GUDODO-721616 format. One record per residue: x, y, z of N, C-alpha, C, O in turn. Coordinates in nm, 3 decimals, m for minus. Each point is the difference from the previous one (the first is absolute). Layout:
BEGIN
(site (X; Y; Z); (X; Y; Z); (X; Y; Z); (X; Y; Z));
...
! end
This chain:
BEGIN
(site (0.091; m0.105; m0.006); (m0.121; 0.076; m0.016); (0.120; 0.152; 0.027); (0.091; 0.013; 0.082));
(site (m0.123; 0.049; m0.152); (0.063; 0.170; m0.029); (m0.051; 0.094; 0.028); (m0.063; 0.044; m0.097));
(site (0.053; 0.025; 0.195); (m0.017; 0.147; 0.076); (0.075; 0.093; m0.025); (0.114; 0.010; 0.044));
(site (m0.209; 0.127; m0.171); (0.050; 0.093; m0.022); (m0.015; 0.111; 0.056); (m0.119; 0.030; 0.001));
(site (0.220; 0.093; 0.075); (m0.026; 0.088; 0.064); (0.038; 0.114; m0.028); (0.115; m0.023; m0.039));
(site (m0.134; 0.162; 0.030); (0.070; 0.096; m0.040); (0.176; m0.018; 0.044); (0.022; m0.046; 0.112));
(site (0.067; 0.073; m0.179); (0.153; m0.010; 0.033); (0.028; 0.082; 0.125); (m0.028; 0.119; 0.008));
(site (0.079; m0.181; 0.081); (0.026; 0.021; 0.124); (m0.093; m0.005; 0.119); (0.032; 0.033; 0.114));
(site (m0.160; m0.081; m0.156); (m0.099; m0.021; 0.107); (0.034; m0.094; 0.100); (m0.009; 0.045; 0.114));
(site (0.044; m0.161; m0.124); (0.069; m0.089; 0.021); (0.107; m0.101; 0.003); (m0.007; m0.123; 0.005));
(site (0.119; 0.213; m0.009); (0.087; m0.026; m0.065); (0.078; m0.091; 0.067); (0.072; m0.075; m0.065));
(site (m0.074; 0.070; 0.204); (0.087; m0.101; 0.094); (m0.037; m0.129; 0.037); (0.078; m0.085; 0.045));
(site (m0.264; 0.065; m0.074); (m0.070; m0.111; 0.022); (0.052; m0.124; m0.100); (0.005; m0.120; 0.030));
(site (0.039; 0.191; m0.181); (0.021; m0.112; m0.092); (0.164; m0.062; 0.055); (0.040; m0.106; m0.048));
(site (0.042; 0.177; 0.145); (0.133; m0.057; 0.009); (m0.057; m0.083; 0.141); (0.074; m0.098; 0.010));
(site (m0.162; 0.096; 0.089); (m0.012; m0.064; 0.099); (m0.087; m0.135; m0.020); (m0.004; m0.086; 0.088));
(site (m0.061; 0.075; m0.200); (m0.099; m0.093; m0.004); (0.066; m0.125; m0.046); (0.100; 0.022; m0.069));
(site (m0.130; m0.155; 0.090); (0.069; m0.107; m0.073); (m0.145; m0.067; m0.031); (m0.095; m0.016; 0.077));
(site (0.109; m0.017; m0.205); (m0.184; m0.044; m0.035); (0.033; m0.132; 0.033); (m0.061; m0.054; 0.093));
(site (0.151; m0.010; m0.156); (0.037; m0.169; 0.019); (m0.013; m0.073; 0.133); (m0.044; m0.112; 0.027));
(site (0.102; 0.226; 0.059); (m0.043; m0.064; 0.119); (m0.091; 0.059; 0.074); (m0.024; m0.053; 0.108));
(site (m0.054; 0.180; m0.148); (m0.137; 0.068; 0.056); (0.070; 0.038; 0.098); (m0.028; m0.070; 0.097));
(site (0.152; 0.191; m0.059); (0.049; m0.004; 0.119); (0.023; 0.149; m0.037); (0.013; 0.048; m0.112));
(site (m0.011; 0.012; 0.230); (0.066; 0.174; m0.015); (0.102; 0.014; 0.080); (m0.019; m0.018; 0.121));
(site (0.142; 0.051; m0.166); (0.121; 0.002; 0.047); (0.071; 0.147; m0.030); (m0.030; 0.072; m0.095));
(site (0.119; m0.044; 0.186); (0.068; 0.144; m0.024); (m0.098; 0.087; 0.087); (m0.086; m0.051; 0.072));
(site (0.105; 0.188; m0.084); (m0.081; 0.099; 0.076); (m0.056; 0.069; m0.093); (0.044; 0.034; m0.110));
(site (m0.170; m0.012; 0.173); (m0.085; 0.068; m0.120); (m0.030; 0.152; 0.089); (m0.042; m0.002; 0.116));
(site (0.067; 0.116; m0.182); (m0.026; 0.120; 0.065); (m0.142; m0.019; 0.026); (m0.071; m0.100; m0.015));
(site (0.038; 0.237; 0.065); (m0.103; 0.037; 0.063); (m0.127; 0.046; m0.094); (m0.117; m0.008; 0.036));
(site (0.155; 0.050; m0.147); (m0.050; 0.024; m0.118); (m0.056; m0.126; m0.080); (m0.106; m0.010; m0.063));
(site (0.189; m0.066; 0.079); (m0.016; m0.162; m0.069); (m0.098; m0.063; 0.057); (m0.075; m0.054; m0.082));
(site (0.039; 0.037; 0.218); (m0.060; m0.053; 0.129); (m0.139; 0.061; m0.056); (m0.086; m0.077; m0.044));
(site (0.065; 0.217; 0.047); (m0.085; 0.081; m0.061); (m0.097; m0.083; m0.112); (m0.105; m0.062; 0.012));
(site (0.179; 0.087; m0.111); (m0.042; m0.119; m0.146); (m0.055; m0.097; 0.027); (m0.112; m0.028; m0.043));
(site (0.197; m0.063; 0.139); (m0.034; m0.150; 0.029); (m0.102; 0.012; 0.038); (m0.080; m0.046; m0.081));
(site (0.008; 0.107; 0.213); (m0.084; m0.005; 0.076); (m0.153; 0.056; m0.058); (m0.112; m0.031; 0.040));
(site (0.145; 0.112; m0.134); (m0.085; 0.100; m0.059); (m0.079; m0.076; m0.123); (m0.118; m0.034; 0.007));
(site (0.208; 0.012; m0.126); (m0.021; m0.082; m0.079); (0.026; m0.130; m0.063); (m0.052; m0.038; m0.105));
(site (0.165; m0.049; 0.200); (0.033; m0.083; m0.070); (m0.035; m0.114; 0.107); (0.022; m0.117; m0.031));
(site (m0.068; 0.144; 0.140); (m0.040; m0.123; 0.061); (m0.148; m0.046; m0.027); (m0.036; m0.109; 0.045));
(site (m0.008; 0.149; m0.081); (m0.161; m0.019; m0.041); (0.011; m0.081; m0.109); (m0.068; m0.102; m0.009));
(site (0.171; 0.146; m0.103); (0.032; m0.070; m0.133); (0.038; m0.138; 0.017); (m0.048; m0.093; m0.064));
(site (0.172; 0.084; 0.187); (0.070; m0.097; 0.011); (m0.097; m0.130; 0.071); (0.046; m0.113; m0.007));
(site (m0.159; 0.132; 0.063); (m0.089; m0.094; 0.021); (m0.112; m0.031; m0.108); (m0.028; m0.119; m0.014));
(site (m0.016; 0.177; m0.036); (m0.110; m0.028; m0.092); (0.001; m0.114; m0.097); (0.087; m0.027; m0.083));
(site (m0.229; m0.051; 0.115); (0.016; m0.102; m0.018); (0.034; m0.128; 0.097); (m0.037; m0.114; m0.028));
(site (0.115; 0.147; 0.147); (0.038; m0.074; 0.067); (m0.050; m0.035; 0.149); (0.025; m0.100; 0.068));
(site (m0.088; 0.189; m0.043); (m0.057; m0.018; 0.119); (m0.165; 0.024; 0.021); (m0.067; 0.048; m0.091));
(site (0.019; m0.081; 0.197); (m0.159; m0.011; m0.003); (m0.036; 0.177; m0.023); (0.061; 0.101; 0.034));
(site (m0.194; m0.124; m0.108); (m0.070; 0.144; m0.045); (m0.009; 0.086; 0.136); (m0.006; 0.123; 0.000));
(site (0.006; m0.200; 0.109); (m0.045; 0.094; 0.130); (0.151; 0.083; 0.031); (0.017; 0.120; 0.019));
(site (0.079; m0.223; m0.020); (0.172; 0.014; 0.046); (0.017; 0.110; m0.088); (0.021; 0.112; 0.046));
(site (m0.031; m0.135; m0.190); (0.030; 0.124; m0.079); (m0.056; 0.121; 0.005); (0.063; 0.106; m0.004));
(site (m0.183; m0.116; 0.012); (m0.068; 0.112; 0.007); (0.041; 0.106; 0.107); (m0.004; 0.122; m0.012));
(site (0.053; m0.209; 0.139); (0.025; 0.061; 0.110); (0.143; 0.088; m0.019); (0.018; 0.110; 0.052));
(site (0.077; m0.180; m0.135); (0.155; 0.048; m0.063); (m0.052; 0.099; m0.076); (0.068; 0.100; 0.024));
(site (m0.152; m0.075; m0.102); (m0.036; 0.118; m0.109); (m0.004; 0.119; 0.099); (0.075; 0.097; m0.003));
(site (m0.186; m0.125; 0.102); (m0.034; 0.099; 0.098); (0.147; 0.051; 0.071); (0.025; 0.120; 0.008));
(site (0.046; m0.200; 0.030); (0.119; 0.048; 0.082); (0.070; 0.058; m0.100); (0.070; 0.088; 0.051));
(site (m0.052; m0.094; m0.176); (0.086; 0.051; m0.136); (m0.051; 0.122; m0.004); (0.083; 0.090; 0.013));
(site (m0.196; m0.058; m0.027); (m0.082; 0.120; m0.017); (0.008; 0.086; 0.104); (0.012; 0.120; m0.024));
(site (m0.020; m0.185; 0.198); (0.039; 0.096; 0.116); (0.115; 0.034; m0.024); (0.007; 0.123; 0.001));
(site (0.111; m0.183; m0.029); (0.137; 0.054; 0.005); (0.022; 0.121; m0.149); (0.083; 0.091; 0.010));
(site (m0.152; m0.106; m0.114); (m0.038; 0.089; m0.121); (0.001; 0.147; 0.073); (0.084; 0.089; 0.010));
(site (m0.217; m0.108; 0.035); (m0.097; 0.104; 0.072); (0.082; 0.077; 0.092); (0.002; 0.123; m0.003));
(site (0.073; m0.202; 0.093); (0.065; 0.098; 0.094); (0.108; 0.060; m0.046); (0.035; 0.107; 0.050));
(site (0.036; m0.165; m0.150); (0.136; 0.066; m0.065); (0.000; 0.116; m0.118); (0.096; 0.040; m0.064));
(site (m0.214; m0.006; 0.056); (m0.042; 0.100; m0.096); (0.088; 0.149; 0.026); (0.073; 0.008; 0.098));
(site (m0.083; 0.068; m0.160); (0.114; 0.087; m0.015); (m0.116; 0.091; 0.109); (0.029; 0.024; 0.117));
(site (m0.148; 0.016; m0.176); (m0.127; 0.081; 0.047); (m0.118; m0.107; 0.093); (m0.077; m0.086; m0.043));
(site (0.099; 0.127; 0.171); (m0.080; m0.068; 0.034); (m0.156; 0.026; 0.018); (m0.022; 0.121; 0.007));
(site (m0.073; m0.185; 0.001); (m0.166; 0.042; m0.027); (m0.059; m0.017; 0.175); (0.027; m0.102; 0.064));
(site (m0.079; 0.175; m0.024); (m0.038; m0.032; 0.130); (m0.121; m0.102; 0.002); (m0.022; m0.060; 0.106));
(site (m0.049; 0.038; m0.205); (m0.130; m0.086; m0.022); (0.044; m0.113; m0.019); (m0.064; m0.089; 0.057));
(site (0.186; 0.046; m0.141); (0.073; m0.139; m0.010); (0.064; m0.019; 0.137); (m0.024; m0.115; 0.034));
(site (0.083; 0.169; 0.043); (0.057; m0.002; 0.130); (m0.067; m0.066; 0.086); (0.025; m0.095; 0.075));
(site (m0.142; 0.179; m0.102); (m0.110; m0.073; 0.145); (m0.079; m0.121; m0.057); (m0.070; m0.057; 0.084));
(site (0.067; 0.019; m0.181); (m0.041; m0.144; m0.076); (0.089; m0.089; 0.017); (m0.039; m0.115; 0.020));
(site (0.205; 0.147; m0.023); (0.067; m0.096; 0.027); (0.030; m0.018; 0.169); (0.063; m0.094; 0.048));
(site (m0.111; 0.186; 0.015); (m0.010; m0.044; 0.177); (m0.079; m0.044; 0.023); (m0.019; m0.036; 0.117));
! end
């Protein structure tokens, strides 16, 4: 599977993931961890988990995405609470 992202978006992730062993090795930078939690975590388990578990994982990813917005919306923060 090939994932295409803008140049420099998740540069270090490709160097730290061993696809054949299914392991993350090395040191991920803070931004790489945010990209993984917000965008890649749900994609990783798509079709591999029960529907209820997968939906909870997607909600967790969306939670992290909203939490890390550049400008926060009070209504969204209240909903997340």
